[in-house]
DRENDO-1510 file (C-alpha; in Angstrom, 1 decimal, always signed):
<recs>
REC; n; res; u; v; w
REC; 1; GLY; -6.8; -42.9; +8.9 .
REC; 2; SER; -4.8; -41.0; +11.6 .
REC; 3; ALA; -2.0; -41.7; +13.9 .
REC; 4; PRO; -2.9; -41.7; +17.4 .
REC; 5; ALA; -1.3; -38.9; +19.5 .
REC; 6; GLN; +1.1; -40.4; +22.1 .
REC; 7; ALA; +0.1; -40.2; +25.6 .
REC; 8; GLY; +2.4; -37.7; +27.5 .
REC; 9; ALA; +4.0; -36.5; +24.3 .
REC; 10; ALA; +5.7; -33.1; +24.3 .
REC; 11; ALA; +6.9; -30.9; +21.5 .
REC; 12; ALA; +10.5; -31.2; +20.8 .
REC; 13; THR; +13.0; -30.5; +18.1 .
REC; 14; ALA; +15.0; -33.2; +16.4 .
REC; 15; THR; +17.8; -33.4; +13.8 .
REC; 16; GLY; +16.7; -34.7; +10.3 .
REC; 17; ARG; +19.2; -35.9; +7.7 .
REC; 18; SER; +17.2; -35.5; +4.5 .
REC; 19; ILE; +17.9; -36.8; +0.8 .
REC; 20; TYR; +17.4; -33.5; -0.7 .
REC; 21; SER; +17.5; -30.7; +1.7 .
REC; 22; GLY; +20.6; -31.5; +3.8 .
REC; 23; GLN; +20.6; -31.5; +7.6 .
REC; 24; VAL; +17.3; -29.8; +8.9 .
REC; 25; SER; +15.6; -29.1; +12.2 .
REC; 26; LEU; +12.3; -30.9; +12.6 .
REC; 27; ASP; +9.4; -30.2; +14.9 .
REC; 28; VAL; +8.5; -33.6; +16.6 .
REC; 29; SER; +7.1; -35.2; +19.6 .
REC; 30; GLN; +9.1; -36.5; +22.5 .
REC; 31; SER; +7.7; -39.1; +24.9 .
REC; 32; GLY; +10.4; -40.4; +27.6 .
REC; 33; SER; +13.5; -41.0; +25.7 .
REC; 34; GLY; +11.8; -41.6; +22.2 .
REC; 35; TYR; +10.9; -39.1; +19.5 .
REC; 36; SER; +8.4; -39.5; +16.8 .
REC; 37; MET; +7.5; -37.5; +13.6 .
REC; 38; GLN; +4.4; -36.1; +14.8 .
REC; 39; ASP; +4.5; -32.2; +14.7 .
REC; 40; PRO; +2.4; -30.5; +17.5 .
REC; 41; VAL; +3.8; -27.0; +16.2 .
REC; 42; HIS; +2.0; -27.5; +12.8 .
REC; 43; GLY; -1.2; -28.9; +13.8 .
REC; 44; ASN; -0.2; -32.4; +14.7 .
REC; 45; GLY; +0.7; -33.4; +11.2 .
REC; 46; TYR; +2.7; -36.5; +11.1 .
REC; 47; THR; +4.8; -38.6; +8.7 .
REC; 48; THR; +4.8; -42.3; +8.2 .
REC; 49; ASN; +6.5; -45.2; +6.4 .
REC; 50; LEU; +4.2; -47.4; +4.3 .
REC; 51; ASN; +6.9; -49.7; +3.6 .
REC; 52; HIS; +5.7; -50.3; -0.1 .
REC; 53; ALA; +2.1; -50.8; +0.9 .
REC; 54; THR; -0.6; -48.9; -1.1 .
REC; 55; SER; -3.2; -48.5; +1.5 .
REC; 56; GLY; -3.3; -47.9; +5.3 .
REC; 57; THR; -1.6; -45.3; +7.4 .
REC; 58; GLY; +1.7; -46.8; +7.8 .
REC; 59; SER; +4.0; -46.4; +10.9 .
REC; 60; VAL; +5.1; -43.0; +12.2 .
REC; 61; PHE; +8.8; -42.6; +12.0 .
REC; 62; THR; +10.5; -42.8; +15.5 .
REC; 63; SER; +14.1; -42.3; +16.8 .
REC; 64; SER; +15.6; -43.0; +20.2 .
REC; 65; SER; +18.5; -40.5; +19.5 .
REC; 66; GLY; +16.8; -37.5; +18.3 .
REC; 67; THR; +18.2; -37.8; +14.9 .
REC; 68; PHE; +16.1; -39.1; +11.9 .
REC; 69; GLY; +17.7; -40.4; +8.5 .
REC; 70; ASN; +21.1; -40.7; +7.4 .
REC; 71; GLY; +20.9; -38.3; +4.3 .
REC; 72; THR; +20.5; -41.3; +1.9 .
REC; 73; ASN; +17.8; -43.6; +0.7 .
REC; 74; SER; +19.5; -46.6; +2.6 .
REC; 75; ASP; +17.6; -45.4; +5.7 .
REC; 76; PRO; +13.8; -45.0; +5.1 .
REC; 77; ALA; +13.6; -42.1; +7.6 .
REC; 78; SER; +15.6; -40.0; +5.1 .
REC; 79; ALA; +12.7; -39.6; +2.9 .
REC; 80; GLY; +10.5; -39.2; +6.0 .
REC; 81; VAL; +12.7; -36.2; +7.0 .
REC; 82; ASP; +12.1; -34.6; +3.5 .
REC; 83; ALA; +8.4; -35.2; +3.7 .
REC; 84; HIS; +8.0; -33.9; +7.4 .
REC; 85; TYR; +10.1; -30.8; +6.7 .
REC; 86; GLY; +8.1; -30.2; +3.4 .
REC; 87; ALA; +4.8; -30.4; +5.3 .
REC; 88; ALA; +6.1; -27.8; +7.9 .
REC; 89; LYS; +7.6; -25.4; +5.5 .
REC; 90; THR; +4.4; -25.5; +3.4 .
REC; 91; PHE; +2.2; -25.0; +6.3 .
REC; 92; ASP; +4.4; -22.0; +7.3 .
REC; 93; TYR; +4.4; -20.4; +4.0 .
REC; 94; TYR; +0.7; -20.3; +3.8 .
REC; 95; LYS; +0.2; -19.1; +7.4 .
REC; 96; ASN; +3.0; -16.5; +7.4 .
REC; 97; VAL; +2.8; -15.2; +3.9 .
REC; 98; GLN; -0.6; -15.8; +2.7 .
REC; 99; GLY; -2.4; -15.6; +6.2 .
REC; 100; ARG; -4.1; -19.1; +5.7 .
REC; 101; ASN; -4.1; -21.3; +8.7 .
REC; 102; GLY; -2.3; -24.2; +7.0 .
REC; 103; ILE; -3.4; -26.3; +4.0 .
REC; 104; PHE; -6.9; -26.9; +5.2 .
REC; 105; GLY; -7.4; -23.4; +6.6 .
REC; 106; ASP; -8.3; -24.7; +9.9 .
REC; 107; GLY; -4.9; -25.3; +11.7 .
REC; 108; ARG; -4.8; -28.9; +11.1 .
REC; 109; GLY; -1.6; -30.4; +10.1 .
REC; 110; VAL; -1.0; -32.8; +7.1 .
REC; 111; PRO; -0.5; -36.4; +7.3 .
REC; 112; SER; +2.3; -37.4; +5.1 .
REC; 113; ARG; +2.7; -41.1; +3.8 .
REC; 114; THR; +6.1; -42.1; +2.3 .
REC; 115; HIS; +7.5; -45.2; +0.6 .
REC; 116; TYR; +4.2; -45.9; -1.2 .
REC; 117; GLY; +3.9; -49.0; -3.6 .
REC; 118; ASN; +6.9; -50.3; -5.5 .
REC; 119; ALA; +8.9; -48.0; -7.6 .
REC; 120; TYR; +6.1; -45.6; -7.8 .
REC; 121; VAL; +7.1; -42.5; -9.9 .
REC; 122; ASN; +4.6; -40.0; -8.4 .
REC; 123; ALA; +3.5; -38.1; -5.4 .
REC; 124; PHE; +0.0; -37.0; -4.9 .
REC; 125; TRP; -2.4; -35.2; -2.7 .
REC; 126; ASP; -5.9; -36.9; -2.1 .
REC; 127; GLY; -7.7; -34.3; -0.4 .
REC; 128; SER; -6.8; -35.4; +3.2 .
REC; 129; GLN; -3.1; -36.5; +3.1 .
REC; 130; MET; +0.2; -36.4; +1.1 .
REC; 131; THR; +1.6; -39.8; -0.3 .
REC; 132; TYR; +5.0; -40.1; -1.9 .
REC; 133; GLY; +6.4; -42.8; -4.1 .
REC; 134; ASP; +10.0; -43.9; -4.3 .
REC; 135; GLY; +10.6; -43.3; -7.9 .
REC; 136; GLN; +12.4; -45.6; -10.4 .
REC; 137; GLY; +14.1; -48.4; -8.7 .
REC; 138; ASN; +12.8; -47.3; -5.5 .
REC; 139; SER; +15.9; -45.1; -5.5 .
REC; 140; ARG; +14.7; -41.5; -5.8 .
REC; 141; PRO; +11.7; -40.8; -3.6 .
REC; 142; LEU; +9.6; -37.9; -4.9 .
REC; 143; VAL; +9.8; -36.0; -1.6 .
REC; 144; GLU; +11.8; -32.9; -2.7 .
REC; 145; LEU; +10.6; -29.7; -1.3 .
REC; 146; ASP; +8.9; -28.0; -4.4 .
REC; 147; VAL; +7.2; -31.3; -5.1 .
REC; 148; ALA; +5.7; -31.5; -1.6 .
REC; 149; GLY; +4.8; -27.7; -1.8 .
REC; 150; HIS; +3.2; -28.4; -5.2 .
REC; 151; GLU; +1.1; -31.4; -4.0 .
REC; 152; MET; -0.1; -29.8; -0.9 .
REC; 153; SER; -1.0; -26.6; -2.7 .
REC; 154; HIS; -3.6; -28.7; -4.6 .
REC; 155; GLY; -5.3; -28.7; -1.3 .
REC; 156; VAL; -5.2; -25.1; -1.0 .
REC; 157; SER; -6.4; -24.4; -4.6 .
REC; 158; GLY; -9.0; -27.1; -4.3 .
REC; 159; ALA; -10.5; -25.5; -1.2 .
REC; 160; LEU; -10.6; -22.1; -2.8 .
REC; 161; THR; -11.7; -23.0; -6.3 .
REC; 162; GLY; -12.9; -26.6; -6.6 .
REC; 163; TRP; -10.8; -27.0; -9.9 .
REC; 164; ASP; -10.6; -30.3; -11.6 .
REC; 165; GLU; -8.0; -31.7; -14.1 .
REC; 166; THR; -9.9; -31.0; -17.3 .
REC; 167; GLY; -9.3; -28.6; -20.2 .
REC; 168; GLU; -7.8; -25.2; -19.3 .
REC; 169; THR; -8.9; -25.5; -15.7 .
REC; 170; GLY; -6.6; -28.6; -15.3 .
REC; 171; GLY; -3.7; -26.3; -16.4 .
REC; 172; MET; -4.7; -23.7; -13.9 .
REC; 173; ASN; -4.8; -26.3; -11.2 .
REC; 174; GLU; -1.3; -27.8; -12.0 .
REC; 175; GLY; +0.3; -24.3; -12.7 .
REC; 176; THR; -0.9; -23.0; -9.5 .
REC; 177; SER; +0.7; -25.9; -7.7 .
REC; 178; ASP; +4.0; -25.3; -9.4 .
REC; 179; ILE; +3.8; -21.5; -8.4 .
REC; 180; PHE; +3.2; -22.2; -4.8 .
REC; 181; GLY; +5.5; -25.2; -4.6 .
REC; 182; THR; +8.2; -22.8; -5.8 .
REC; 183; MET; +7.2; -20.1; -3.4 .
REC; 184; VAL; +7.5; -22.8; -0.7 .
REC; 185; GLU; +11.0; -23.3; -1.9 .
REC; 186; PHE; +12.0; -19.7; -1.8 .
REC; 187; TYR; +10.4; -19.4; +1.6 .
REC; 188; ALA; +12.4; -22.2; +3.0 .
REC; 189; ASN; +15.6; -20.6; +1.2 .
REC; 190; ASN; +17.4; -24.0; +2.0 .
REC; 191; PRO; +21.1; -23.9; +1.2 .
REC; 192; VAL; +21.3; -27.4; -0.2 .
REC; 193; ASP; +18.1; -27.1; -2.2 .
REC; 194; THR; +18.5; -23.7; -3.4 .
REC; 195; PRO; +15.4; -21.8; -4.6 .
REC; 196; ASP; +14.7; -21.7; -8.4 .
REC; 197; TYR; +12.1; -21.8; -11.0 .
REC; 198; THR; +12.4; -25.6; -12.0 .
REC; 199; MET; +10.3; -28.4; -10.6 .
REC; 200; GLY; +11.8; -31.5; -9.0 .
REC; 201; GLU; +15.2; -30.6; -10.3 .
REC; 202; LEU; +17.1; -32.8; -7.6 .
REC; 203; ILE; +14.9; -35.9; -8.0 .
REC; 204; ASN; +16.3; -36.8; -11.6 .
REC; 205; ILE; +12.9; -38.3; -12.4 .
REC; 206; SER; +13.7; -39.2; -15.8 .
REC; 207; GLY; +17.4; -40.2; -15.2 .
REC; 208; ASP; +18.9; -37.4; -17.5 .
REC; 209; ASN; +19.5; -34.9; -14.7 .
REC; 210; ARG; +16.8; -32.5; -16.0 .
REC; 211; PRO; +13.9; -31.0; -14.0 .
REC; 212; LEU; +10.4; -32.0; -14.5 .
REC; 213; ARG; +9.5; -28.4; -15.8 .
REC; 214; TYR; +11.0; -24.9; -16.4 .
REC; 215; MET; +8.6; -22.1; -15.2 .
REC; 216; TYR; +10.9; -19.5; -17.0 .
REC; 217; ASN; +10.8; -21.2; -20.3 .
REC; 218; PRO; +8.4; -24.1; -20.2 .
REC; 219; SER; +9.0; -25.4; -23.8 .
REC; 220; LEU; +12.4; -26.6; -22.4 .
REC; 221; ASP; +10.5; -29.7; -21.4 .
REC; 222; GLY; +9.6; -30.6; -25.0 .
REC; 223; GLN; +6.0; -30.6; -24.3 .
REC; 224; SER; +4.7; -27.5; -22.6 .
REC; 225; PRO; +3.8; -24.4; -24.5 .
REC; 226; ASN; +5.3; -21.0; -23.6 .
REC; 227; CYS; +2.3; -19.0; -25.1 .
REC; 228; TRP; -1.4; -19.6; -24.9 .
REC; 229; ASN; -3.5; -20.6; -27.9 .
REC; 230; SER; -6.9; -22.0; -28.4 .
REC; 231; SER; -5.9; -25.6; -28.4 .
REC; 232; ASN; -4.1; -25.4; -25.1 .
REC; 233; GLY; -7.0; -27.2; -23.2 .
REC; 234; GLY; -6.6; -30.2; -25.2 .
REC; 235; LEU; -3.1; -30.8; -23.7 .
REC; 236; ASP; -2.4; -33.0; -20.5 .
REC; 237; PRO; -2.7; -30.3; -17.6 .
REC; 238; HIS; +0.9; -31.0; -16.7 .
REC; 239; TYR; +1.6; -29.2; -20.2 .
REC; 240; SER; -1.3; -26.8; -20.6 .
REC; 241; MET; +0.0; -25.1; -17.4 .
REC; 242; GLY; +3.0; -23.8; -19.3 .
REC; 243; PRO; +1.6; -20.3; -20.1 .
REC; 244; LEU; +0.5; -19.9; -16.5 .
REC; 245; ASN; +4.0; -20.9; -15.1 .
REC; 246; HIS; +5.6; -18.4; -17.8 .
REC; 247; TRP; +3.1; -15.6; -16.9 .
REC; 248; PHE; +4.0; -15.9; -13.2 .
REC; 249; PHE; +7.8; -16.0; -13.9 .
REC; 250; LEU; +7.6; -12.9; -16.1 .
REC; 251; LEU; +5.3; -11.2; -13.3 .
REC; 252; ALA; +7.7; -12.1; -10.5 .
REC; 253; VAL; +11.2; -12.1; -12.1 .
REC; 254; GLY; +10.8; -10.5; -15.5 .
REC; 255; SER; +11.9; -11.3; -19.1 .
REC; 256; GLY; +15.3; -12.2; -20.1 .
REC; 257; ASP; +18.0; -13.8; -18.0 .
REC; 258; HIS; +18.1; -13.0; -14.2 .
REC; 259; GLY; +20.3; -15.9; -13.1 .
REC; 260; TYR; +17.7; -18.5; -13.4 .
REC; 261; GLY; +17.6; -19.0; -17.1 .
REC; 262; ASN; +16.5; -16.8; -20.2 .
REC; 263; SER; +12.8; -16.2; -20.1 .
REC; 264; PRO; +11.3; -15.1; -23.6 .
REC; 265; THR; +8.2; -13.4; -24.4 .
REC; 266; CYS; +5.6; -14.3; -27.0 .
REC; 267; ASN; +5.1; -10.8; -28.2 .
REC; 268; SER; +8.9; -9.7; -28.1 .
REC; 269; SER; +8.1; -7.3; -25.2 .
REC; 270; THR; +10.2; -6.7; -22.3 .
REC; 271; VAL; +8.6; -7.3; -18.8 .
REC; 272; ALA; +10.1; -6.0; -15.5 .
REC; 273; GLY; +9.2; -8.3; -12.6 .
REC; 274; ILE; +7.6; -7.1; -9.3 .
REC; 275; GLY; +9.2; -9.8; -7.2 .
REC; 276; ASN; +7.9; -13.2; -5.7 .
REC; 277; ASP; +5.9; -11.8; -2.8 .
REC; 278; LYS; +3.7; -9.4; -4.7 .
REC; 279; ALA; +3.2; -11.8; -7.6 .
REC; 280; ALA; +2.2; -14.7; -5.3 .
REC; 281; LYS; -0.1; -12.6; -3.2 .
REC; 282; ILE; -1.9; -11.3; -6.4 .
REC; 283; TRP; -2.4; -14.9; -7.6 .
REC; 284; TYR; -3.6; -16.2; -4.2 .
REC; 285; LYS; -6.1; -13.3; -3.9 .
REC; 286; ALA; -7.3; -14.1; -7.4 .
REC; 287; LEU; -7.9; -17.6; -6.3 .
REC; 288; ALA; -9.6; -16.6; -3.0 .
REC; 289; SER; -11.6; -13.9; -4.3 .
REC; 290; TYR; -12.4; -14.3; -7.9 .
REC; 291; ALA; -11.7; -17.7; -9.6 .
REC; 292; ASN; -14.5; -20.2; -10.5 .
REC; 293; SER; -14.4; -23.8; -10.7 .
REC; 294; SER; -14.2; -23.8; -14.5 .
REC; 295; GLU; -11.4; -21.2; -14.8 .
REC; 296; ASN; -9.7; -20.7; -18.1 .
REC; 297; TYR; -6.7; -18.5; -19.2 .
REC; 298; HIS; -8.7; -15.5; -20.1 .
REC; 299; GLN; -10.8; -15.5; -16.9 .
REC; 300; ALA; -7.6; -15.9; -15.0 .
REC; 301; ARG; -6.3; -12.8; -16.5 .
REC; 302; ILE; -9.3; -10.9; -15.6 .
REC; 303; ASP; -9.3; -12.4; -12.0 .
REC; 304; SER; -5.6; -11.6; -11.4 .
REC; 305; LEU; -6.0; -8.0; -12.6 .
REC; 306; LYS; -8.9; -7.6; -10.3 .
REC; 307; ALA; -6.7; -8.9; -7.5 .
REC; 308; ALA; -3.9; -6.8; -8.3 .
REC; 309; ALA; -6.3; -3.7; -8.1 .
REC; 310; ASP; -7.6; -4.6; -4.8 .
REC; 311; LEU; -4.2; -5.0; -3.4 .
REC; 312; TYR; -1.9; -2.4; -5.2 .
REC; 313; GLY; -4.4; -0.1; -7.0 .
REC; 314; ALA; -5.8; -0.2; -10.4 .
REC; 315; HIS; -3.4; +0.9; -13.3 .
REC; 316; CYS; -0.5; +0.9; -11.0 .
REC; 317; THR; +2.8; -0.7; -11.4 .
REC; 318; GLU; +1.7; -4.1; -10.1 .
REC; 319; TYR; -1.6; -4.0; -12.1 .
REC; 320; ASN; +0.0; -3.0; -15.3 .
REC; 321; THR; +2.9; -5.6; -14.8 .
REC; 322; VAL; +0.1; -8.4; -14.5 .
REC; 323; GLU; -1.4; -7.1; -17.7 .
REC; 324; ALA; +2.1; -7.0; -19.5 .
REC; 325; ALA; +2.9; -10.4; -18.3 .
REC; 326; TRP; -0.4; -11.8; -19.7 .
REC; 327; ALA; +0.1; -10.2; -22.9 .
REC; 328; ALA; +3.7; -11.7; -23.0 .
REC; 329; VAL; +2.1; -15.2; -23.0 .
REC; 330; SER; -0.5; -14.4; -25.7 .
REC; 331; VAL; -3.4; -13.8; -23.3 .
REC; 332; THR; -5.0; -10.5; -24.0 .
REC; 333; GLY; -8.4; -8.8; -23.5 .
REC; 334; ALA; -10.3; -5.7; -22.3 .
REC; 335; ASP; -9.5; -3.9; -19.2 .
REC; 336; PRO; -11.6; -5.3; -16.4 .
REC; 337; VAL; -11.0; -2.4; -13.9 .
REC; 338; PRO; -12.1; +0.9; -15.3 .
REC; 339; GLY; -11.0; +4.2; -14.0 .
REC; 340; PRO; -7.9; +5.4; -12.1 .
REC; 341; GLY; -6.6; +3.6; -9.2 .
REC; 342; ASN; -5.0; +4.7; -5.9 .
REC; 343; CYS; -1.4; +3.4; -6.3 .
REC; 344; GLY; -0.6; +2.7; -2.9 .
REC; 345; GLY; -0.9; +6.3; -1.9 .
REC; 346; GLN; +0.6; +7.3; -5.1 .
REC; 347; PRO; -2.5; +7.8; -7.3 .
REC; 348; GLY; -1.7; +8.8; -10.9 .
REC; 349; SER; -0.4; +12.2; -11.6 .
REC; 350; PRO; -2.5; +15.6; -11.8 .
REC; 351; THR; -3.4; +16.7; -15.2 .
REC; 352; VAL; -3.1; +20.4; -16.2 .
REC; 353; THR; -5.1; +21.6; -19.0 .
REC; 354; SER; -3.0; +23.8; -21.3 .
REC; 355; PRO; -4.8; +27.2; -21.6 .
REC; 356; GLY; -3.4; +27.6; -25.2 .
REC; 357; ASN; -1.0; +30.6; -26.2 .
REC; 358; GLN; -1.8; +33.9; -24.5 .
REC; 359; ASN; -1.4; +37.6; -25.5 .
REC; 360; GLY; -1.0; +40.8; -23.4 .
REC; 361; THR; +0.1; +44.3; -23.6 .
REC; 362; VAL; +2.7; +46.0; -21.2 .
REC; 363; GLY; +0.6; +48.1; -18.5 .
REC; 364; THR; -2.6; +46.2; -19.0 .
REC; 365; ALA; -3.8; +43.9; -16.2 .
REC; 366; VAL; -4.4; +40.2; -17.1 .
REC; 367; SER; -6.0; +37.3; -15.5 .
REC; 368; LEU; -5.8; +33.6; -16.3 .
REC; 369; GLN; -7.3; +30.7; -14.5 .
REC; 370; ILE; -5.3; +27.4; -14.9 .
REC; 371; GLN; -7.6; +24.4; -14.9 .
REC; 372; ALA; -6.1; +21.1; -13.3 .
REC; 373; SER; -7.6; +17.8; -11.8 .
REC; 374; ASP; -6.2; +15.1; -9.6 .
REC; 375; PRO; -7.3; +11.4; -10.2 .
REC; 376; GLY; -7.4; +10.7; -6.4 .
REC; 377; GLY; -9.2; +14.0; -5.7 .
REC; 378; LYS; -6.3; +15.3; -3.7 .
REC; 379; THR; -5.5; +18.9; -3.1 .
REC; 380; LEU; -3.3; +20.6; -5.6 .
REC; 381; SER; -0.7; +23.4; -5.3 .
REC; 382; TYR; +0.4; +25.3; -8.3 .
REC; 383; SER; +3.6; +27.0; -9.5 .
REC; 384; ALA; +4.9; +28.4; -12.8 .
REC; 385; THR; +8.2; +29.2; -14.5 .
REC; 386; GLY; +8.8; +31.6; -17.4 .
REC; 387; LEU; +6.0; +34.0; -16.5 .
REC; 388; PRO; +6.0; +37.6; -18.1 .
REC; 389; ALA; +7.5; +40.1; -15.7 .
REC; 390; GLY; +4.8; +41.4; -13.4 .
REC; 391; LEU; +2.7; +38.4; -13.5 .
REC; 392; SER; +2.5; +35.7; -10.7 .
REC; 393; ILE; +0.5; +32.5; -9.9 .
REC; 394; ASN; -1.5; +31.9; -6.8 .
REC; 395; SER; -0.2; +28.6; -5.4 .
REC; 396; SER; -3.7; +27.6; -4.0 .
REC; 397; THR; -6.0; +28.6; -6.7 .
REC; 398; GLY; -3.8; +28.3; -9.9 .
REC; 399; SER; -4.9; +32.0; -10.9 .
REC; 400; ILE; -2.3; +34.0; -12.7 .
REC; 401; THR; -2.7; +37.8; -12.4 .
REC; 402; GLY; -0.8; +40.9; -12.6 .
REC; 403; THR; +0.3; +43.7; -15.0 .
REC; 404; PRO; +3.1; +42.9; -17.6 .
REC; 405; THR; +6.1; +45.2; -17.3 .
REC; 406; THR; +8.2; +44.0; -20.1 .
REC; 407; ALA; +7.3; +43.0; -23.8 .
REC; 408; GLY; +8.4; +39.6; -25.3 .
REC; 409; THR; +7.5; +36.1; -25.9 .
REC; 410; PHE; +7.7; +34.0; -22.9 .
REC; 411; SER; +7.7; +30.3; -22.5 .
REC; 412; VAL; +5.6; +29.5; -19.4 .
REC; 413; THR; +5.3; +26.2; -17.7 .
REC; 414; VAL; +2.6; +25.7; -15.2 .
REC; 415; THR; +2.8; +22.7; -12.8 .
REC; 416; ALA; +0.3; +21.1; -10.2 .
REC; 417; LYS; +1.5; +19.0; -7.4 .
REC; 418; ASN; -0.8; +16.9; -5.2 .
REC; 419; THR; -0.2; +16.0; -1.4 .
REC; 420; ASP; +1.9; +12.8; -2.5 .
REC; 421; ASN; +4.2; +15.1; -4.6 .
REC; 422; ALA; +3.1; +13.8; -7.8 .
REC; 423; THR; +3.1; +16.4; -10.5 .
REC; 424; GLY; +1.6; +17.2; -13.9 .
REC; 425; SER; +2.4; +20.2; -16.0 .
REC; 426; ALA; +1.4; +22.1; -19.2 .
REC; 427; SER; +3.5; +24.6; -21.3 .
REC; 428; PHE; +2.4; +27.6; -23.6 .
REC; 429; THR; +3.7; +30.7; -24.8 .
REC; 430; TRP; +2.8; +34.3; -23.6 .
REC; 431; THR; +3.4; +37.1; -25.9 .
REC; 432; ILE; +3.5; +40.5; -24.5 .
REC; 433; THR; +3.5; +43.5; -26.9 .
REC; 434; GLY; +4.3; +47.4; -26.4 .
REC; 435; GLY; +6.5; +49.2; -24.1 .
REC; 436; GLY; +9.8; +50.5; -25.6 .
REC; 437; THR; +11.0; +49.7; -29.2 .
REC; 438; PRO; +12.9; +46.4; -29.5 .
REC; 439; PRO; +16.1; +46.3; -31.7 .
REC; 440; GLN; +15.4; +45.7; -35.3 .
REC; 441; GLY; +15.8; +41.9; -36.3 .
REC; 442; CYS; +15.4; +40.6; -32.8 .
REC; 443; GLY; +11.7; +39.3; -33.2 .
REC; 444; ASN; +9.8; +41.4; -30.7 .
REC; 445; LEU; +12.2; +40.8; -27.6 .
REC; 446; PRO; +13.0; +43.9; -25.7 .
REC; 447; ALA; +16.6; +45.0; -25.3 .
REC; 448; TRP; +18.3; +44.2; -22.2 .
REC; 449; SER; +18.3; +47.1; -19.6 .
REC; 450; ALA; +20.9; +47.3; -16.8 .
REC; 451; THR; +18.3; +48.6; -14.4 .
REC; 452; THR; +15.4; +46.0; -15.2 .
REC; 453; ALA; +14.8; +43.1; -12.7 .
REC; 454; TYR; +14.7; +39.8; -14.7 .
REC; 455; ALA; +13.4; +36.4; -13.6 .
REC; 456; PRO; +13.9; +33.0; -14.9 .
REC; 457; GLY; +12.4; +32.6; -18.4 .
REC; 458; ASP; +12.7; +36.1; -19.4 .
REC; 459; GLN; +14.0; +36.8; -22.8 .
REC; 460; VAL; +15.8; +39.9; -24.2 .
REC; 461; SER; +18.0; +40.9; -27.0 .
REC; 462; TYR; +21.5; +42.3; -26.6 .
REC; 463; ASN; +24.4; +42.8; -29.0 .
REC; 464; GLY; +22.5; +41.2; -31.8 .
REC; 465; HIS; +21.6; +37.9; -29.9 .
REC; 466; LYS; +18.7; +36.5; -28.2 .
REC; 467; TRP; +19.2; +35.7; -24.5 .
REC; 468; SER; +17.1; +33.8; -22.1 .
REC; 469; SER; +17.3; +34.3; -18.3 .
REC; 470; GLN; +18.1; +31.4; -16.1 .
REC; 471; TRP; +18.0; +33.3; -12.8 .
REC; 472; TYR; +16.9; +36.4; -11.0 .
REC; 473; SER; +19.1; +39.3; -11.9 .
REC; 474; THR; +19.6; +43.1; -12.2 .
REC; 475; GLY; +22.5; +44.6; -14.1 .
REC; 476; ALA; +24.1; +41.2; -15.1 .
REC; 477; GLU; +25.1; +41.9; -18.6 .
REC; 478; PRO; +24.3; +39.0; -21.2 .
REC; 479; GLY; +27.6; +37.6; -22.5 .
REC; 480; ALA; +29.9; +38.9; -19.7 .
REC; 481; PRO; +32.0; +36.3; -18.2 .
REC; 482; GLY; +30.4; +36.7; -14.8 .
REC; 483; SER; +26.9; +36.1; -16.1 .
REC; 484; TRP; +27.3; +32.9; -17.8 .
REC; 485; ALA; +25.0; +31.2; -15.3 .
REC; 486; VAL; +22.3; +34.1; -15.5 .
REC; 487; TRP; +21.8; +34.2; -19.2 .
REC; 488; THR; +21.7; +31.5; -22.1 .
REC; 489; ASP; +22.7; +32.7; -25.6 .
REC; 490; GLN; +19.7; +31.7; -27.8 .
REC; 491; GLY; +21.7; +32.6; -31.0 .
REC; 492; ALA; +21.9; +35.6; -33.3 .
REC; 493; CYS; +18.8; +37.6; -34.3 .
</recs>
């Protein structure tokens, strides 16, 4: 059912004193001097008290003072505050981060029913509304923010995928709700219910002050596997979700301990996270564009890689981290997106083909065309270091031409740069013979001459040593104190 909108009601802001999130601001309706938990800002979602009934709509929480709840379970409205706040924050997360107009996608708000049944230790989404039990002894209502976000996210994933609770699909379903419930918690950034990667940590549902689940290390709950294996689909979906939660944590935060708890990997790899925002957008895109109603772990890997390629480019950092995080929970397979990608304006680096070692003779013109390619098809510019004296490279075409003037063996590096300043290079040696008689024992290197102009990479012999030019010079004697920055001693020859 639905709660009737109040005649003449106007949007207002009230103060809520919640059980788990401290004092919060609530979007409510005001009529005369009375306030009600009906939220015109978030699609007229409303929050009711079932007063332990198990059917019906319940009564919308009202207040004459503009304050709801007292921060403890002694006032039934306190749990209502958590539920109302959770519905608004979940709505805002999907709208402002994922571009979805609320849980239903059409701007409608969510009805939330609290105080369901007697000592009911659960909360659930039934396709049209939220329902929250009061926990053991009716003392710990299951209205914490990440639980609210978890349950309402079933509404989103259900609309996008049609998932049920069977086999690995059930694990996908439950893990997705943990992922987005956690993202709602980070979005709200509440100072009392501080964001983390555990589920229901404030409810104390088992009476041992431990969370329901641990995304960073799912096995800490004693039931959930960290790593996928072929028997995963036979587990309860609240346990078979383990590898999905683990994957998401590794993707967003990374392996090791980043302040939330140590996250191991199943293949002893190290994974560097890409952040919550990118990780969550990749997973949402996977659901919205690729997931099918019988999703399993290996299909989820394919779908999330396709989503990462769509959003951030194939084989770019985000894509590669999705792949690495799946491998780290033992889900592997073929690459579903062939070919290079455009990495957010930084496509992969150009490739320069080495021409192999070259030979030439002093006084004889040479011509060498450097071959290079760019994965994004961008225009390349060329440069070279260490060319034999007398040769130069055309920055536009990559053609090296000229007439060598000095004998020797030169270490040449050719670099191609694209318009994003990504570079690739290749190195080879170029041996020039003839022209003067090099000193004995110095391996075809010309003797240094005080009248020759030298460039970086030129090599000479002088005083029984080989010297490599580091800069442009004429008359800078190798080994002289003032020439230390010009020539590097390559050792005796």
